[in-house]
C-alpha positions as CSV (number, residue, x, y, z in Angstrom):
1,M,-0.9,52.2,39.9
2,E,-0.9,50.5,42.7
3,L,-1.0,47.1,40.9
4,D,-0.1,43.6,42.7
5,E,1.9,41.4,41.0
6,R,0.3,38.7,41.2
7,L,-3.0,39.8,39.0
8,I,-0.8,40.6,35.8
9,K,-1.1,37.9,33.0
10,N,0.7,39.3,30.1
11,V,3.4,42.3,29.8
12,Q,3.8,44.0,25.7
13,L,6.4,46.4,24.3
14,V,4.9,48.1,21.4
15,P,6.8,49.7,18.7
16,K,5.2,52.8,17.4
17,A,6.2,55.7,15.4
18,R,8.5,53.0,12.7
19,G,10.5,51.4,15.8
20,K,11.3,55.2,17.7
21,E,8.6,55.0,20.3
22,F,7.2,51.9,22.2
23,E,4.4,51.0,24.4
24,L,3.9,49.3,27.6
25,H,0.8,47.1,27.2
26,I,0.1,45.8,30.7
27,I,-2.9,42.8,30.5
28,Y,-3.9,42.3,33.6
29,E,-7.4,40.5,35.6
30,K,-9.2,42.7,38.1
31,P,-10.6,41.7,40.7
32,Q,-14.5,41.1,40.4
33,N,-16.9,42.5,43.3
34,Q,-19.8,40.0,44.2
35,I,-23.0,41.3,41.9
36,K,-25.7,40.7,43.3
37,P,-28.4,38.3,41.1
38,L,-31.0,40.0,39.9
39,K,-35.1,38.5,40.5
40,G,-36.6,39.4,37.3
41,E,-40.3,38.4,37.4
42,R,-41.4,39.4,34.0
43,L,-40.6,38.4,30.6
44,M,-39.4,39.8,27.9
45,V,-39.2,38.8,24.0
46,L,-37.9,40.9,21.4
47,D,-39.1,40.0,17.7
48,P,-36.7,40.9,14.4
49,N,-38.3,41.7,11.7
50,S,-37.8,43.6,8.7
51,S,-40.2,46.5,8.7
52,N,-39.0,47.2,12.5
53,F,-35.1,46.4,13.4
54,F,-36.6,44.6,16.9
55,A,-39.9,44.7,18.3
56,I,-39.8,44.4,22.2
57,V,-42.7,43.6,24.3
58,I,-42.4,43.5,28.1
59,E,-44.7,41.6,29.7
60,G,-47.3,43.4,31.8
61,I,-46.7,46.5,29.5
62,K,-49.5,47.4,27.2
63,Q,-47.6,49.1,24.7
64,P,-44.9,47.2,22.8
65,Y,-41.2,49.0,22.2
66,L,-40.6,49.4,18.3
67,I,-37.2,49.9,17.3
68,D,-37.4,51.4,14.0
69,G,-34.8,50.1,11.0
70,K,-35.8,52.1,7.8
71,G,-33.3,54.6,8.9
72,L,-30.3,52.1,8.6
73,K,-32.1,50.1,5.5
74,S,-31.7,53.7,3.7
75,L,-28.2,54.7,5.1
76,L,-27.2,50.5,4.1
77,R,-29.0,51.1,0.4
78,K,-27.1,54.6,-0.1
79,Y,-23.6,53.2,0.4
80,L,-24.6,50.1,-1.4
81,K,-25.3,52.2,-4.3
82,K,-21.8,53.9,-4.2
83,I,-20.3,50.8,-4.0
84,A,-22.3,49.3,-7.1
85,R,-21.0,51.9,-9.1
86,L,-18.0,52.4,-8.3
87,Q,-17.7,48.1,-8.7
88,S,-19.0,49.0,-12.1
89,R,-16.6,51.8,-12.8
90,L,-13.7,49.7,-11.5
91,E,-14.5,46.7,-14.0
92,G,-14.4,48.5,-16.9
93,A,-10.9,50.6,-15.7
94,R,-9.7,46.8,-15.7
95,K,-10.8,45.7,-19.0
96,K,-9.0,49.0,-20.6
97,R,-6.0,48.7,-18.3
98,F,-5.6,51.3,-16.1
99,L,-4.9,51.6,-12.6
100,T,-7.4,50.5,-10.2
101,Y,-6.2,51.5,-6.8
102,F,-7.5,54.5,-6.1
103,L,-11.5,52.6,-6.8
104,E,-10.6,49.1,-5.1
105,E,-9.3,52.0,-2.0
106,R,-12.4,53.9,-2.0
107,I,-14.7,51.0,-1.9
108,S,-12.5,49.0,0.4
109,K,-13.1,52.2,2.9
110,L,-17.2,52.4,1.9
111,W,-17.3,48.4,2.8
112,L,-15.9,49.5,6.5
113,K,-18.0,52.2,7.0
114,I,-21.0,49.7,6.4
115,K,-19.8,47.6,8.9
116,R,-19.0,50.6,11.1
117,L,-22.2,51.8,11.4
118,L,-23.5,48.5,11.4
119,R,-22.2,47.5,14.5
120,H,-22.7,51.7,16.3
121,F,-26.5,50.7,15.4
122,A,-26.2,47.6,17.1
123,H,-24.5,48.1,19.6
124,N,-27.0,51.4,20.4
125,V,-30.0,48.7,20.2
126,S,-28.1,46.4,22.3
127,N,-28.7,48.8,25.1
128,L,-31.3,49.5,24.7
129,I,-32.8,46.1,25.2
130,L,-30.2,46.1,28.6
131,E,-31.7,49.8,29.7
132,L,-35.4,48.5,29.3
133,A,-34.7,44.4,30.9
134,L,-33.3,46.2,34.1
135,K,-36.3,49.4,34.5
136,Y,-38.9,46.7,34.2
137,G,-36.8,44.0,35.7
138,V,-36.9,41.6,33.8
């Protein structure tokens, strides 16, 4: 890889496999290409709401785009119900002085799953909004 040394910002050695292997991370500045500014003549309105995740209205387009959030709400309800059930078991185990490590680990994994689910959904929605904006010259 040819890289101009003037573009390098930072070099890091990251230990892996308990210090037996190392990774070299080179952080550099990528030269930016000149991007033509888009001339959008239309307006786009984004309306977040509870029943529909987003309602998108574009000037000059008769039918709005609706991004349904019911599937996301359903999955969140399912995972939050599991977490509530595990937390009630956790409280009972603490009162009886049982080991709670496994329950705490399962709860933290479920929270991580919820975080990833929300991030994935938000990423997909933002990509869709961007594609619509570019398609209609907003």
